[in-house]
C-alpha positions as CSV (number, residue, x, y, z in Angstrom):
1,X,159.3,-159.2,-29.4
2,X,157.7,-162.6,-29.7
3,X,159.6,-163.9,-26.6
4,X,158.6,-160.8,-24.6
5,X,154.9,-161.3,-25.6
6,X,154.9,-165.0,-24.6
7,X,156.5,-164.1,-21.2
8,X,153.9,-161.4,-20.6
9,X,151.1,-163.8,-21.6
10,X,152.4,-166.4,-19.2
11,X,152.5,-163.8,-16.4
12,X,148.9,-162.9,-17.1
13,X,147.8,-166.5,-17.2
14,X,149.6,-167.2,-13.9
15,X,148.1,-164.2,-12.2
16,X,144.6,-165.4,-13.3
17,X,145.4,-168.9,-12.1
18,X,146.5,-167.6,-8.7
19,X,143.4,-165.4,-8.4
20,X,141.1,-168.3,-9.0
21,X,142.5,-170.4,-6.2
22,X,140.5,-170.9,-3.0
23,X,141.6,-168.9,0.0
24,X,143.9,-170.5,2.5
25,X,142.6,-171.9,5.8
26,X,142.4,-169.3,8.5
27,X,140.5,-168.8,11.8
28,X,136.9,-167.6,11.3
29,X,136.3,-163.9,11.0
30,X,135.9,-162.3,14.4
31,X,136.7,-165.6,16.2
32,X,133.1,-166.8,15.5
33,X,133.5,-170.5,15.5
34,X,131.2,-172.6,13.2
35,X,128.9,-175.0,15.0
36,X,126.5,-177.7,13.8
37,X,123.7,-179.2,15.9
38,X,121.7,-182.2,14.6
39,X,118.4,-183.5,16.1
40,X,116.3,-186.5,15.2
41,X,112.6,-186.0,15.5
42,X,111.3,-189.5,14.8
43,X,112.7,-190.4,11.4
44,X,113.3,-186.8,10.5
45,X,116.8,-185.2,10.8
46,X,117.0,-181.5,11.5
47,X,120.4,-179.7,11.2
48,X,121.3,-176.2,12.2
49,X,124.7,-174.8,11.2
50,X,125.8,-171.4,12.4
51,X,128.7,-169.2,13.4
52,X,128.6,-168.3,17.1
53,X,129.5,-164.7,18.2
54,X,130.5,-163.8,21.8
55,X,128.9,-161.2,24.1
56,X,132.5,-159.9,24.6
57,X,133.7,-158.3,21.4
58,X,136.9,-159.4,19.6
59,X,138.4,-156.2,21.0
60,X,137.5,-157.1,24.5
61,X,134.5,-154.9,25.1
62,X,131.9,-156.4,27.4
63,X,128.6,-156.0,25.5
64,X,126.3,-157.7,28.1
65,X,122.9,-156.0,28.0
66,X,123.9,-154.3,24.8
67,X,123.1,-157.1,22.3
68,X,119.4,-156.8,21.7
69,X,118.2,-153.6,20.2
70,X,121.7,-152.3,19.8
71,X,124.3,-154.7,18.4
72,X,121.3,-156.6,16.9
73,X,118.8,-153.9,16.0
74,X,115.1,-154.3,16.5
75,X,113.2,-154.5,13.2
76,X,114.7,-154.4,9.7
77,X,117.7,-152.2,9.1
78,X,120.0,-151.0,6.3
79,X,123.4,-152.7,6.9
80,X,125.2,-150.3,4.6
81,X,126.5,-153.1,2.4
82,X,125.2,-155.4,-0.3
83,X,121.9,-155.2,-2.1
84,X,119.6,-155.4,0.9
85,X,118.1,-152.2,2.2
86,X,115.7,-153.6,4.8
87,X,117.6,-156.5,6.3
88,X,116.8,-159.0,9.1
89,X,119.5,-160.3,11.5
90,X,121.6,-163.2,10.1
91,X,120.7,-165.3,13.3
92,X,124.4,-165.8,14.0
93,X,127.6,-164.4,12.6
94,X,129.5,-164.5,9.3
95,X,128.0,-166.7,6.5
96,X,124.3,-167.8,6.5
97,X,123.0,-169.6,9.5
98,X,121.4,-172.6,7.8
99,X,118.4,-174.8,8.7
100,X,118.0,-178.2,7.0
101,X,115.4,-180.9,7.3
102,X,115.3,-184.2,5.6
103,X,111.5,-184.4,5.4
104,X,108.6,-182.0,5.4
105,X,107.9,-180.6,8.9
106,X,105.6,-178.1,10.6
107,X,107.2,-175.0,12.2
108,X,105.0,-173.1,14.6
109,X,101.9,-174.6,13.0
110,X,103.0,-173.9,9.4
111,X,104.3,-176.4,6.8
112,X,107.9,-176.3,5.7
113,X,109.1,-178.5,2.9
114,X,112.2,-180.7,3.1
115,X,115.3,-178.8,2.1
116,X,118.0,-176.4,3.3
117,X,117.2,-172.8,4.2
118,X,119.0,-169.6,5.2
119,X,117.8,-168.7,8.7
120,X,117.2,-165.1,9.5
121,X,115.4,-163.3,12.3
122,X,113.7,-160.0,13.0
123,X,114.3,-159.1,16.6
124,X,111.6,-157.3,18.6
125,X,111.2,-156.6,22.4
126,X,107.9,-158.7,22.5
127,X,107.6,-160.8,19.3
128,X,110.3,-162.1,16.9
129,X,109.9,-163.1,13.3
130,X,111.8,-166.2,12.2
131,X,112.5,-166.4,8.4
132,X,113.4,-169.5,6.4
133,X,114.9,-168.3,3.1
134,X,115.3,-170.4,0.0
135,X,118.8,-168.8,-0.4
136,X,121.1,-170.5,2.1
137,X,124.5,-169.9,0.4
138,X,125.0,-166.1,1.1
139,X,127.2,-164.3,3.5
140,X,125.0,-163.0,6.3
141,X,121.9,-160.9,5.4
142,X,123.7,-158.4,3.1
143,X,121.9,-159.8,0.0
144,X,118.7,-160.9,1.7
145,X,115.6,-160.8,-0.5
146,X,112.1,-161.3,0.9
147,X,111.0,-162.7,-2.4
148,X,113.1,-165.8,-1.5
149,X,111.2,-166.4,1.7
150,X,109.9,-170.0,2.1
151,X,108.3,-169.3,5.4
152,X,107.9,-166.7,8.2
153,X,106.7,-167.5,11.7
154,X,106.1,-165.4,14.8
155,X,107.6,-166.5,18.2
156,X,107.8,-165.1,21.7
157,X,111.3,-164.3,23.2
158,X,112.0,-165.4,26.7
159,X,114.4,-164.4,29.5
160,X,117.1,-166.9,29.9
161,X,120.3,-167.7,31.8
162,X,123.3,-165.8,30.5
163,X,125.1,-167.2,27.5
164,X,128.5,-165.7,26.5
165,X,128.5,-167.5,23.2
166,X,125.4,-167.7,20.9
167,X,124.1,-171.3,20.8
168,X,121.3,-173.2,19.2
169,X,120.0,-176.2,21.1
170,X,117.0,-178.5,21.0
171,X,115.5,-177.9,24.4
172,X,112.5,-180.2,24.1
173,X,112.8,-183.6,22.3
174,X,109.9,-186.0,21.7
175,X,109.3,-188.7,19.0
176,X,107.1,-186.3,17.0
177,X,108.2,-182.8,18.1
178,X,111.1,-180.7,19.4
179,X,111.9,-177.1,20.3
180,X,114.8,-175.4,18.6
181,X,116.0,-172.5,20.9
182,X,118.5,-169.8,20.1
183,X,120.2,-168.4,23.3
184,X,122.5,-165.5,23.6
185,X,123.2,-162.9,26.4
186,X,120.1,-163.3,28.6
187,X,117.6,-164.1,25.9
188,X,116.1,-167.2,24.4
189,X,114.1,-167.5,21.2
190,X,112.2,-170.9,21.0
191,X,110.8,-172.3,17.8
192,X,108.5,-175.3,17.9
193,X,109.0,-178.0,15.3
194,X,106.6,-181.0,14.8
195,X,106.4,-184.0,12.6
196,X,102.7,-184.9,12.6
197,X,103.1,-187.8,10.2
198,X,106.1,-189.4,11.9
199,X,104.5,-192.9,11.9
200,X,103.7,-192.6,8.2
201,X,107.4,-191.8,7.6
202,X,108.4,-194.8,9.7
203,X,106.0,-197.1,7.7
204,X,107.5,-195.9,4.4
205,X,111.0,-196.4,5.7
206,X,110.2,-199.9,7.0
207,X,108.8,-200.8,3.6
208,X,112.0,-199.8,1.9
209,X,114.2,-201.5,4.5
210,X,112.3,-204.8,4.1
211,X,113.3,-204.8,0.4
212,X,117.0,-205.1,1.1
213,X,118.9,-207.6,3.3
214,X,116.9,-206.4,6.4
215,X,114.1,-208.4,5.0
216,X,116.0,-211.7,4.9
217,X,114.9,-212.7,8.4
218,X,111.4,-213.4,9.9
219,X,112.4,-211.4,13.0
220,X,112.5,-208.2,11.0
221,X,109.2,-208.9,9.3
222,X,107.7,-209.7,12.7
223,X,109.1,-206.4,14.2
224,X,107.6,-204.5,11.3
225,X,104.2,-206.2,11.8
226,X,104.3,-205.3,15.5
227,X,105.0,-201.7,14.8
228,X,102.2,-201.5,12.3
229,X,99.8,-203.2,14.7
230,X,100.7,-200.9,17.5
231,X,100.1,-197.8,15.4
232,X,96.9,-199.1,13.6
233,X,98.4,-199.6,10.2
234,X,96.3,-202.8,9.9
235,X,96.7,-203.6,6.2
236,X,100.5,-203.4,6.4
237,X,100.5,-205.4,9.7
238,X,98.6,-208.2,8.0
239,X,100.9,-208.3,5.0
240,X,104.0,-208.3,7.1
241,X,102.8,-210.8,9.7
242,X,101.8,-213.2,6.9
243,X,105.3,-212.9,5.4
244,X,106.9,-213.4,8.9
245,X,105.0,-216.7,9.2
246,X,104.9,-217.9,5.7
247,X,107.4,-215.9,3.6
248,X,109.0,-217.5,0.6
249,X,112.6,-218.7,0.3
250,X,112.7,-220.0,3.9
251,X,112.4,-216.5,5.4
252,X,109.0,-217.1,7.0
253,X,108.7,-219.3,10.1
254,X,105.7,-220.6,11.9
255,X,106.3,-220.2,15.6
256,X,104.4,-218.8,18.6
257,X,105.4,-215.2,17.9
258,X,104.6,-215.1,14.2
259,X,101.3,-217.1,14.5
260,X,100.0,-214.9,17.4
261,X,101.0,-211.8,15.5
262,X,99.3,-213.1,12.3
263,X,96.2,-213.8,14.4
264,X,96.2,-210.3,15.9
265,X,96.7,-208.7,12.5
266,X,93.9,-210.9,11.0
267,X,91.5,-209.8,13.8
268,X,92.5,-206.1,13.4
269,X,91.4,-206.4,9.8
270,X,87.9,-207.5,10.8
271,X,88.4,-211.3,10.5
272,X,88.1,-212.5,14.1
273,X,86.8,-215.9,13.1
274,X,89.9,-216.6,11.0
275,X,92.2,-215.4,13.9
276,X,91.0,-218.1,16.3
277,X,92.5,-221.2,14.7
278,X,95.8,-219.3,14.3
279,X,96.0,-218.7,18.0
280,X,95.1,-222.3,18.8
281,X,97.8,-223.5,16.4
282,X,100.3,-221.2,18.1
283,X,99.4,-222.4,21.6
284,X,99.7,-226.1,20.6
285,X,102.9,-225.9,18.5
286,X,105.5,-228.4,19.7
287,X,108.1,-225.6,20.1
288,X,105.8,-223.3,22.1
289,X,107.1,-222.9,25.7
290,X,105.3,-222.7,29.1
291,X,106.5,-219.1,29.5
292,X,105.1,-218.0,26.1
293,X,101.7,-219.5,27.0
294,X,101.8,-217.9,30.4
295,X,102.6,-214.5,29.1
296,X,99.7,-214.7,26.6
297,X,97.4,-215.6,29.4
298,X,98.7,-212.5,31.3
299,X,97.9,-210.4,28.2
300,X,94.3,-211.6,28.3
301,X,94.0,-210.8,31.9
302,X,95.3,-207.3,31.2
303,X,92.5,-207.0,28.6
304,X,89.9,-208.1,31.3
305,X,89.3,-211.3,29.3
306,X,89.3,-213.5,32.5
307,X,87.5,-216.5,31.0
308,X,89.8,-216.7,28.0
309,X,92.8,-216.3,30.2
310,X,91.7,-219.1,32.4
311,X,91.4,-221.4,29.4
312,X,95.0,-220.6,28.4
313,X,96.3,-221.2,31.9
314,X,94.5,-224.6,32.1
315,X,95.9,-225.5,28.6
316,X,99.4,-224.6,29.9
317,X,98.9,-226.9,32.9
318,X,98.0,-229.8,30.6
319,X,101.0,-229.3,28.4
320,X,103.5,-228.5,31.1
321,X,102.1,-229.9,34.4
322,X,103.4,-228.5,37.8
323,X,106.0,-226.0,36.4
324,X,106.6,-222.7,38.0
325,X,105.1,-220.4,35.3
326,X,102.1,-222.7,35.0
327,X,101.3,-222.5,38.7
328,X,101.8,-218.8,38.7
329,X,99.3,-218.5,35.9
330,X,96.7,-220.7,37.6
331,X,97.1,-218.6,40.8
332,X,96.4,-215.4,38.8
333,X,93.6,-217.0,36.8
334,X,91.7,-218.3,39.9
335,X,92.4,-215.0,41.7
336,X,90.8,-213.0,38.8
337,X,87.7,-215.3,39.1
338,X,87.5,-214.6,42.8
339,X,88.4,-218.2,43.7
340,X,91.0,-217.2,46.3
341,X,91.4,-220.7,48.0
342,X,92.2,-222.3,44.6
343,X,94.5,-219.4,43.8
344,X,96.3,-219.7,47.2
345,X,97.0,-223.4,46.5
346,X,98.8,-222.7,43.2
347,X,100.5,-219.6,44.6
348,X,102.1,-221.8,47.3
349,X,103.2,-224.4,44.8
350,X,104.7,-221.6,42.7
351,X,106.5,-220.2,45.7
352,X,108.2,-223.5,46.4
353,X,109.4,-223.4,42.7
354,X,110.5,-219.7,42.5
355,X,113.6,-219.5,40.3
356,X,115.1,-216.4,42.0
357,X,114.8,-214.1,45.0
358,X,112.8,-211.4,43.2
359,X,110.1,-213.9,42.2
360,X,110.1,-215.5,45.6
361,X,109.4,-212.1,47.3
362,X,106.6,-211.4,44.8
363,X,105.0,-214.7,45.5
364,X,105.3,-214.3,49.2
365,X,103.4,-211.0,48.9
366,X,100.8,-212.8,46.6
367,X,100.3,-215.5,49.2
368,X,99.6,-212.9,51.9
369,X,97.1,-211.1,49.8
370,X,95.3,-214.3,48.8
371,X,95.1,-215.4,52.5
372,X,93.4,-212.0,53.1
373,X,91.0,-212.8,50.1
374,X,92.5,-210.1,47.9
375,X,93.0,-210.2,44.2
376,X,96.7,-210.5,43.1
377,X,96.3,-209.1,39.6
């Protein structure tokens, strides 16, 4: 008896063990292959994972024109299974279509926190409802519960080119926004996504990066300072530019780039008087090149600061007399001042020194314009 009992117990335990095993790998139900699409929107990563049904059924029936309002009902419906009685469409096939974002975003003008969501939709001939559910681990919409909604937004469907297989794609992509579009049959459902604080996120990310080995070179501190300057994060720009030029441990380096950046950041923080000696030091550093001085003069011309630009071009001529970029700068400086004869003199000198065919042609055109008393800037 004892032996038969132990055998029976072993059989029960074995059966329980087998039942607990995960299922074997098989093709997806209905042939609805799983697909994942990932899009960066600035520093934010948005991921949509879904199973993609076909217009043609697994049995071969052509359902073109029979998808919307028929296979996918309009409005909420009782699916006849599970706990949901008024169910949206699962926005795909099989298990949940999921939508994940690494940071807080704005969807159709409404905030959505970072996280992973089950994506559902309520179809309608003229206006769809897109639902982001806090439950993203279910199979389809059979257990959908509106109490778990994180966000609902309204969108307008559009006629589209025919798609045999349901697809999600990011049809518009910018640094701070994108459009996620679901397409199937001859319909498209676009959903706008934006990251209004993208630059804030970049600044936060840069701060963290500069705390690891990325921050071991002045070049990265300089790049960070330039990003901050370009986007008006003036306090960060000043801190990072100061470290690029004078960082401890040999990281900082005084050169034309870092000193000019520090001057710009100093001025951006309301200290124009303190910026001037930094620029003078950069222009007169032993390692500063004629090209660097010339390009700075060009920047001043671009800002309509002709007098300051001319001072820079003259300084370049004193440090590096009769060099090609120097003569180009003097030609541009005199031209901006309306002194076309003086500009023509230096343009001809620069033409004789042109280092390549492209610059030679540009200078030939400049000479013709100056001969006609026309500005070359």
